[in-house]
ZAKE-697604 format. One record per atom (N, C-alpha, C, O): x, y, z; residue in one letter; chain; atom name. Coordinates in steps of 0.001 Angstrom, whole numbers. Layout:
% residues N
     east    north       up  rest  kette  atom
        X        Y        Z     a      A    CA
...
END
This chain:
% residues 122
     east    north       up  rest  kette  atom
  -103857  -110314  -195813     m      A     N
  -105067  -109528  -195761     m      A    CA
  -104665  -108060  -195637     m      A     C
  -103814  -107720  -194814     m      A     O
  -105264  -107193  -196439     p      A     N
  -104903  -105777  -196385     p      A    CA
  -105442  -105122  -195125     p      A     C
  -106465  -105524  -194572     p      A     O
  -104717  -104097  -194692     s      A     N
  -105183  -103347  -193528     s      A    CA
  -106029  -102168  -194003     s      A     C
  -106043  -101855  -195193     s      A     O
  -106726  -101519  -193089     v      A     N
  -107589  -100392  -193414     v      A    CA
  -106750   -99285  -194050     v      A     C
  -105680   -98941  -193547     v      A     O
  -107246   -98728  -195166     g      A     N
  -106550   -97648  -195851     g      A    CA
  -105535   -98131  -196861     g      A     C
  -104968   -97325  -197598     g      A     O
  -105291   -99434  -196913     m      A     N
  -104330   -99976  -197867     m      A    CA
  -105059  -100348  -199151     m      A     C
  -106138  -100938  -199105     m      A     O
  -104480  -100009  -200284     q      A     N
  -105093  -100324  -201565     q      A    CA
  -104367  -101507  -202178     q      A     C
  -103138  -101527  -202243     q      A     O
  -105137  -102495  -202628     v      A     N
  -104563  -103683  -203247     v      A    CA
  -105005  -103723  -204699     v      A     C
  -106193  -103612  -205001     v      A     O
  -104039  -103882  -205595     t      A     N
  -104337  -103975  -207009     t      A    CA
  -103848  -105314  -207508     t      A     C
  -102698  -105682  -207268     t      A     O
  -104698  -106046  -208195     t      A     N
  -104259  -107311  -208778     t      A    CA
  -104072  -107101  -210262     t      A     C
  -104847  -106384  -210895     t      A     O
  -103070  -107709  -210810     m      A     N
  -102762  -107577  -212221     m      A    CA
  -103337  -108783  -212958     m      A     C
  -103239  -109905  -212461     m      A     O
  -103931  -108577  -214126     p      A     N
  -104443  -109718  -214886     p      A    CA
  -103293  -110556  -215417     p      A     C
  -102194  -110055  -215656     p      A     O
  -103562  -111820  -215594     s      A     N
  -102562  -112734  -216118     s      A    CA
  -102299  -112405  -217574     s      A     C
  -103237  -112147  -218328     s      A     O
  -101032  -112408  -217983     t      A     N
  -100695  -112113  -219375     t      A    CA
  -100275  -113371  -220120     t      A     C
   -99865  -113295  -221278     t      A     O
  -100371  -114510  -219481     v      A     N
   -99983  -115765  -220130     v      A    CA
  -100983  -116069  -221240     v      A     C
  -102193  -116058  -221012     v      A     O
  -100478  -116340  -222435     n      A     N
  -101293  -116686  -223603     n      A    CA
  -102377  -115652  -223903     n      A     C
  -103464  -116027  -224342     n      A     O
  -102122  -114393  -223685     s      A     N
  -103112  -113376  -224017     s      A    CA
  -102515  -112399  -225018     s      A     C
  -101298  -112236  -225109     s      A     O
  -103386  -111766  -225753     t      A     N
  -102963  -110800  -226759     t      A    CA
  -103373  -109420  -226292     t      A     C
  -104496  -109217  -225832     t      A     O
  -102479  -108494  -226408     v      A     N
  -102780  -107120  -226041     v      A    CA
  -103138  -106360  -227314     v      A     C
  -102365  -106341  -228272     v      A     O
  -104321  -105731  -227319     t      A     N
  -104756  -104941  -228460     t      A    CA
  -104608  -103475  -228100     t      A     C
  -105145  -103034  -227084     t      A     O
  -103890  -102714  -228911     p      A     N
  -103740  -101296  -228570     p      A    CA
  -105097  -100581  -228618     p      A     C
  -105971  -100926  -229414     p      A     O
  -105245   -99597  -227761     a      A     N
  -106481   -98808  -227725     a      A    CA
  -106621   -98035  -229025     a      A     C
  -105633   -97586  -229605     a      A     O
  -107854   -97888  -229471     a      A     N
  -108108   -97126  -230691     a      A    CA
  -107760   -95663  -230465     a      A     C
  -108019   -95112  -229396     a      A     O
  -107184   -95053  -231455     t      A     N
  -106868   -93627  -231384     t      A    CA
  -108121   -92843  -231739     t      A     C
  -108687   -93046  -232813     t      A     O
  -108570   -91943  -230853     p      A     N
  -109785   -91186  -231169     p      A    CA
  -109556   -90253  -232351     p      A     C
  -108448   -89763  -232571     p      A     O
  -110617   -90019  -233098     a      A     N
  -110535   -89087  -234218     a      A    CA
  -110228   -87698  -233684     a      A     C
  -110663   -87325  -232595     a      A     O
  -109488   -86954  -234450     a      A     N
  -109147   -85597  -234040     a      A    CA
  -110411   -84747  -234007     a      A     C
  -111139   -84666  -234997     a      A     O
  -110664   -84128  -232887     a      A     N
  -111844   -83269  -232741     a      A    CA
  -111532   -81888  -233301     a      A     C
  -110393   -81424  -233266     a      A     O
  -112565   -81251  -233813     e      A     N
  -112403   -79883  -234294     e      A    CA
  -112086   -79012  -233088     e      A     C
  -112800   -79067  -232087     e      A     O
  -111025   -78204  -233165     p      A     N
  -110684   -77388  -232000     p      A    CA
  -111784   -76370  -231700     p      A     C
  -112400   -75812  -232608     p      A     O
  -112011   -76146  -230425     s      A     N
  -113000   -75151  -230020     s      A    CA
  -112396   -73765  -230174     s      A     C
  -111237   -73550  -229822     s      A     O
  -113172   -72826  -230697     p      A     N
  -112669   -71462  -230781     p      A    CA
  -112388   -70914  -229384     p      A     C
  -113085   -71250  -228426     p      A     O
  -111378   -70080  -229277     s      A     N
  -111046   -69524  -227968     s      A    CA
  -111884   -68298  -227634     s      A     C
  -112014   -67937  -226464     s      A     O
  -112446   -67663  -228635     g      A     N
  -113267   -66481  -228406     g      A    CA
  -114715   -66747  -228763     g      A     C
  -115070   -67872  -229117     g      A     O
  -115559   -65724  -228674     p      A     N
  -116969   -65895  -229021     p      A    CA
  -117120   -66302  -230489     p      A     C
  -116366   -65849  -231350     p      A     O
  -118101   -67160  -230759     y      A     N
  -118308   -67596  -232131     y      A    CA
  -119790   -67827  -232431     y      A     C
  -120609   -68019  -231533     y      A     O
  -120098   -67800  -233722     l      A     N
  -121407   -68158  -234260     l      A    CA
  -121163   -69173  -235364     l      A     C
  -120199   -69056  -236121     l      A     O
  -122046   -70181  -235456     r      A     N
  -121952   -71193  -236502     r      A    CA
  -123349   -71529  -237000     r      A     C
  -124321   -71488  -236246     r      A     O
  -123433   -71862  -238280     t      A     N
  -124665   -72392  -238847     t      A    CA
  -124335   -73733  -239492     t      A     C
  -123178   -74007  -239810     t      A     O
  -125348   -74560  -239681     a      A     N
  -125125   -75877  -240267     a      A    CA
  -124712   -75789  -241735     a      A     C
  -124049   -76687  -242255     a      A     O
  -125102   -74713  -242393     k      A     N
  -124754   -74534  -243801     k      A    CA
  -124664   -73053  -244117     k      A     C
  -125022   -72214  -243290     k      A     O
  -124193   -72734  -245293     s      A     N
  -124008   -71321  -245639     s      A    CA
  -125125   -70766  -246512     s      A     C
  -125225   -69551  -246682     s      A     O
  -125971   -71637  -247072     t      A     N
  -127060   -71183  -247940     t      A    CA
  -128382   -71770  -247463     t      A     C
  -128485   -72966  -247189     t      A     O
  -129397   -70905  -247371     y      A     N
  -130729   -71297  -246924     y      A    CA
  -131762   -70859  -247948     y      A     C
  -131516   -69949  -248741     y      A     O
  -132906   -71502  -247929     q      A     N
  -134035   -71103  -248766     q      A    CA
  -134860   -70071  -248000     q      A     C
  -134791   -70014  -246773     q      A     O
  -135639   -69254  -248712     t      A     N
  -136414   -68196  -248055     t      A    CA
  -137437   -68741  -247060     t      A     C
  -137854   -68020  -246154     t      A     O
  -137839   -69975  -247209     s      A     N
  -138836   -70567  -246308     s      A    CA
  -138205   -71368  -245173     s      A     C
  -138924   -71940  -244353     s      A     O
  -136910   -71419  -245111     e      A     N
  -136197   -72300  -244199     e      A    CA
  -135793   -71601  -242895     e      A     C
  -135350   -70453  -242906     e      A     O
  -135952   -72303  -241784     e      A     N
  -135505   -71779  -240484     e      A    CA
  -133976   -71810  -240437     e      A     C
  -133347   -72734  -240954     e      A     O
  -133394   -70798  -239816     i      A     N
  -131942   -70697  -239689     i      A    CA
  -131588   -70906  -238222     i      A     C
  -131896   -70066  -237376     i      A     O
  -130946   -72020  -237928     e      A     N
  -130518   -72305  -236560     e      A    CA
  -129061   -71867  -236406     e      A     C
  -128202   -72223  -237212     e      A     O
  -128806   -71099  -235371     v      A     N
  -127482   -70532  -235136     v      A    CA
  -126942   -71053  -233815     v      A     C
  -127587   -70921  -232774     v      A     O
  -125762   -71643  -233862     e      A     N
  -125077   -72077  -232646     e      A    CA
  -124163   -70940  -232202     e      A     C
  -123455   -70352  -233019     e      A     O
  -124180   -70633  -230906     f      A     N
  -123267   -69624  -230380     f      A    CA
  -122474   -70227  -229234     f      A     C
  -122919   -71172  -228583     f      A     O
  -121296   -69670  -228996     g      A     N
  -120457   -70166  -227914     g      A    CA
  -119488   -69119  -227425     g      A     C
  -119177   -68158  -228130     g      A     O
  -119015   -69315  -226212     n      A     N
  -118062   -68418  -225558     n      A    CA
  -118615   -67002  -225415     n      A     C
  -117869   -66026  -225494     n      A     O
  -119933   -66897  -225203     f      A     N
  -120545   -65604  -224935     f      A    CA
  -120381   -65295  -223447     f      A     C
  -119998   -66173  -222674     f      A     O
  -120663   -64065  -223040     q      A     N
  -120462   -63653  -221652     q      A    CA
  -121458   -64284  -220687     q      A     C
  -121135   -64497  -219519     q      A     O
  -122661   -64584  -221158     g      A     N
  -123662   -65144  -220261     g      A    CA
  -124585   -64091  -219684     g      A     C
  -125332   -64378  -218749     g      A     O
  -124553   -62881  -220214     s      A     N
  -125472   -61835  -219791     s      A    CA
  -126848   -62148  -220369     s      A     C
  -126953   -62675  -221477     s      A     O
  -127887   -61831  -219634     s      A     N
  -129234   -62040  -220180     s      A    CA
  -129507   -61074  -221332     s      A     C
  -130527   -61191  -222012     s      A     O
  -128606   -60128  -221550     f      A     N
  -128755   -59175  -222644     f      A    CA
  -127758   -59399  -223779     f      A     C
  -127599   -58526  -224632     f      A     O
  -127081   -60554  -223808     d      A     N
  -126291   -60917  -224988     d      A    CA
  -127293   -61232  -226090     d      A     C
  -128346   -61812  -225823     d      A     O
  -126977   -60856  -227323     w      A     N
  -127949   -61039  -228395     w      A    CA
  -127293   -61327  -229726     w      A     C
  -126112   -61049  -229930     w      A     O
  -128091   -61899  -230643     i      A     N
  -127642   -62246  -231985     i      A    CA
  -128613   -61618  -232976     i      A     C
  -129829   -61744  -232826     i      A     O
  -128081   -60947  -233979     a      A     N
  -128909   -60265  -234975     a      A    CA
  -128702   -60881  -236353     a      A     C
  -127606   -61327  -236694     a      A     O
  -129774   -60897  -237136     l      A     N
  -129734   -61280  -238547     l      A    CA
  -129878   -59982  -239337     l      A     C
  -130923   -59333  -239302     l      A     O
  -128807   -59612  -240055     v      A     N
  -128736   -58301  -240696     v      A    CA
  -128215   -58457  -242123     v      A     C
  -127374   -59315  -242393     v      A     O
  -128717   -57628  -243029     e      A     N
  -128153   -57617  -244379     e      A    CA
  -126664   -57285  -244279     e      A     C
  -126270   -56361  -243567     e      A     O
  -125849   -58043  -244994     k      A     N
  -124388   -57957  -244846     k      A    CA
  -123834   -56557  -245043     k      A     C
  -122904   -56159  -244343     k      A     O
  -124390   -55802  -245986     e      A     N
  -123812   -54478  -246281     e      A    CA
  -124176   -53414  -245247     e      A     C
  -123647   -52304  -245307     e      A     O
  -125057   -53721  -244309     k      A     N
  -125469   -52740  -243298     k      A    CA
  -124349   -52533  -242273     k      A     C
  -123580   -53454  -241998     k      A     O
  -124259   -51325  -241711     p      A     N
  -123228   -51051  -240694     p      A    CA
  -123370   -51969  -239478     p      A     C
  -124446   -52505  -239213     p      A     O
  -122276   -52140  -238750     d      A     N
  -122260   -53031  -237591     d      A    CA
  -123270   -52650  -236505     d      A     C
  -123701   -53514  -235741     d      A     O
  -123648   -51389  -236423     d      A     N
  -124586   -51003  -235364     d      A    CA
  -126052   -51115  -235810     d      A     C
  -126947   -50616  -235128     d      A     O
  -126295   -51772  -236958     t      A     N
  -127655   -52015  -237432     t      A    CA
  -128217   -53237  -236712     t      A     C
  -127542   -54260  -236592     t      A     O
  -129451   -53126  -236237     w      A     N
  -130024   -54202  -235433     w      A    CA
  -130576   -55345  -236246     w      A     C
  -130180   -56489  -236021     w      A     O
  -131467   -55095  -237175     g      A     N
  -132126   -56176  -237904     g      A    CA
  -133016   -56980  -236972     g      A     C
  -133426   -56489  -235920     g      A     O
  -133314   -58205  -237354     t      A     N
  -134063   -59125  -236504     t      A    CA
  -133096   -59684  -235476     t      A     C
  -131969   -60034  -235828     t      A     O
  -133504   -59779  -234213     y      A     N
  -132562   -60255  -233205     y      A    CA
  -133226   -61180  -232192     y      A     C
  -134445   -61195  -232026     y      A     O
  -132363   -61957  -231516     k      A     N
  -132789   -62876  -230462     k      A    CA
  -131805   -62756  -229307     k      A     C
  -130594   -62691  -229516     k      A     O
  -132334   -62727  -228085     y      A     N
  -131469   -62781  -226908     y      A    CA
  -131046   -64226  -226647     y      A     C
  -131738   -65166  -227035     y      A     O
  -129907   -64386  -225990     t      A     N
  -129360   -65716  -225725     t      A    CA
  -129788   -66279  -224371     t      A     C
  -129305   -67335  -223963     t      A     O
  -130676   -65597  -223681     s      A     N
  -131238   -66063  -222396     s      A    CA
  -130185   -66269  -221311     s      A     C
  -130349   -67123  -220439     s      A     O
  -129118   -65499  -221360     g      A     N
  -128094   -65585  -220321     g      A    CA
  -127185   -66795  -220445     g      A     C
  -126429   -67090  -219519     g      A     O
  -127240   -67488  -221546     k      A     N
  -126390   -68672  -221748     k      A    CA
  -125057   -68265  -222363     k      A     C
  -124984   -67285  -223104     k      A     O
  -124015   -69010  -222059     t      A     N
  -122709   -68768  -222684     t      A    CA
  -122584   -69527  -223994     t      A     C
  -121759   -69182  -224839     t      A     O
  -123402   -70559  -224164     s      A     N
  -123441   -71303  -225422     s      A    CA
  -124833   -71887  -225597     s      A     C
  -125566   -72083  -224628     s      A     O
  -125182   -72160  -226839     g      A     N
  -126500   -72715  -227122     g      A    CA
  -126882   -72459  -228558     g      A     C
  -126023   -72274  -229421     g      A     O
  -128197   -72450  -228812     k      A     N
  -128702   -72227  -230165     k      A    CA
  -129908   -71310  -230123     k      A     C
  -130689   -71323  -229171     k      A     O
  -130044   -70511  -231173     v      A     N
  -131246   -69705  -231396     v      A    CA
  -131653   -69935  -232846     v      A     C
  -130831   -70316  -233680     v      A     O
  -132917   -69702  -233136     a      A     N
  -133406   -69924  -234499     a      A    CA
  -134105   -68676  -235010     a      A     C
  -134792   -67978  -234265     a      A     O
  -133917   -68413  -236281     f      A     N
  -134552   -67298  -236965     f      A    CA
  -135417   -67845  -238086     f      A     C
  -135058   -68822  -238744     f      A     O
  -136557   -67206  -238295     s      A     N
  -137313   -67473  -239516     s      A    CA
  -136473   -66889  -240634     s      A     C
  -135757   -65909  -240424     s      A     O
  -136547   -67458  -241780     s      A     N
  -135738   -66967  -242882     s      A    CA
  -136171   -65553  -243281     s      A     C
  -137143   -65016  -242749     s      A     O
  -135463   -64984  -244189     a      A     N
  -135713   -63607  -244629     a      A    CA
  -135788   -63586  -246151     a      A     C
  -135769   -64633  -246798     a      A     O
  -135875   -62383  -246716     w      A     N
  -135853   -62218  -248165     w      A    CA
  -134528   -62728  -248710     w      A     C
  -133550   -62842  -247972     w      A     O
  -134498   -63030  -249980     a      A     N
  -133264   -63473  -250622     a      A    CA
  -132195   -62383  -250497     a      A     C
  -132490   -61193  -250601     a      A     O
  -130967   -62807  -250277     g      A     N
  -129861   -61869  -250162     g      A    CA
  -128725   -62449  -249350     g      A     C
  -128772   -63607  -248932     g      A     O
  -127708   -61642  -249129     t      A     N
  -126563   -62033  -248308     t      A    CA
  -126703   -61351  -246953     t      A     C
  -126916   -60142  -246871     t      A     O
  -126582   -62137  -245907     y      A     N
  -126801   -61659  -244544     y      A    CA
  -125628   -62019  -243650     y      A     C
  -124820   -62893  -243964     y      A     O
  -125560   -61314  -242525     e      A     N
  -124648   -61697  -241454     e      A    CA
  -125471   -61978  -240212     e      A     C
  -126469   -61312  -239940     e      A     O
  -125036   -62962  -239478     l      A     N
  -125501   -63174  -238119     l      A    CA
  -124410   -62559  -237258     l      A     C
  -123235   -62903  -237392     l      A     O
  -124798   -61655  -236382     r      A     N
  -123823   -60909  -235581     r      A    CA
  -124133   -61099  -234103     r      A     C
  -125280   -60975  -233674     r      A     O
  -123097   -61400  -233337     g      A     N
  -123247   -61584  -231901     g      A    CA
  -122777   -60359  -231143     g      A     C
  -121730   -59788  -231451     g      A     O
  -123559   -59956  -230148     f      A     N
  -123261   -58771  -229323     f      A    CA
  -123375   -59150  -227845     f      A     C
  -124124   -60061  -227492     f      A     O
  -122645   -58464  -226998     f      A     N
  -122705   -58705  -225557     f      A    CA
  -123474   -57591  -224855     f      A     C
  -123352   -56420  -225215     f      A     O
  -124259   -57961  -223861     n      A     N
  -124861   -57061  -222881     n      A    CA
  -125494   -55804  -223489     n      A     C
  -125205   -54683  -223069     n      A     O
  -126351   -56009  -224472     n      A     N
  -127030   -54916  -225173     n      A    CA
  -126080   -53940  -225859     n      A     C
  -126476   -52829  -226210     n      A     O
  -124834   -54351  -226051     g      A     N
  -123856   -53487  -226706     g      A    CA
  -124050   -53458  -228207     g      A     C
  -124895   -54168  -228751     g      A     O
  -123267   -52638  -228863     k      A     N
  -123359   -52504  -230311     k      A    CA
  -122043   -52829  -231007     k      A     C
  -121888   -52566  -232199     k      A     O
  -121094   -53401  -230265     e      A     N
  -119838   -53844  -230859     e      A    CA
  -119973   -55326  -231200     e      A     C
  -120260   -56146  -230328     e      A     O
  -119763   -55664  -232475     v      A     N
  -119891   -57053  -232920     v      A    CA
  -118764   -57888  -232311     v      A     C
  -117586   -57561  -232460     v      A     O
  -119136   -58963  -231627     k      A     N
  -118163   -59858  -230993     k      A    CA
  -117931   -61127  -231802     k      A     C
  -116891   -61769  -231661     k      A     O
  -118901   -61496  -232655     a      A     N
  -118775   -62677  -233516     a      A    CA
  -119687   -62481  -234707     a      A     C
  -120699   -61788  -234607     a      A     O
  -119340   -63083  -235838     r      A     N
  -120180   -62946  -237030     r      A    CA
  -119974   -64140  -237945     r      A     C
  -118922   -64779  -237942     r      A     O
  -121005   -64423  -238728     v      A     N
  -120939   -65439  -239770     v      A    CA
  -121842   -64992  -240907     v      A     C
  -122924   -64456  -240669     v      A     O
  -121404   -65211  -242147     t      A     N
  -122169   -64800  -243322     t      A    CA
  -122968   -65971  -243869     t      A     C
  -122471   -67095  -243940     t      A     O
  -124209   -65701  -244256     i      A     N
  -125061   -66710  -244899     i      A    CA
  -125721   -66094  -246124     i      A     C
  -125798   -64872  -246251     i      A     O
  -126192   -66944  -247018     t      A     N
  -126939   -66508  -248193     t      A    CA
  -128326   -67117  -248117     t      A     C
  -128485   -68284  -247759     t      A     O
  -129318   -66327  -248455     i      A     N
  -130688   -66806  -248522     i      A    CA
  -131142   -66671  -249973     i      A     C
  -131062   -65596  -250567     i      A     O
  -131617   -67777  -250530     e      A     N
  -132027   -67803  -251947     e      A    CA
  -133532   -67953  -252069     e      A     C
  -134061   -67994  -253180     e      A     O
END
């Protein structure tokens, strides 16, 4: 009989049993080490909502993501959404006119782009 604090482990019987190796998990996509933006696809229709995943943000209630025409300078605002103080999550934009756009991530009401992804709207 075991005493208090003693751990007892029993081993299963291996007589007439087959050992099946554990399945190897599929390789997961590595997580980016810095701030990132992702969309489910690179091309959207003008009537389609654009959902943007963000991650590795600072978590300031003033971190924000802008939808801007690609050729515009980095300090151009465009349509924007705050990230609600989250370090990761999703925001959605109503689509825009046809063209090539960037989604740009900024920290704490700043104007330095920390992450970007290009999309096309047709």
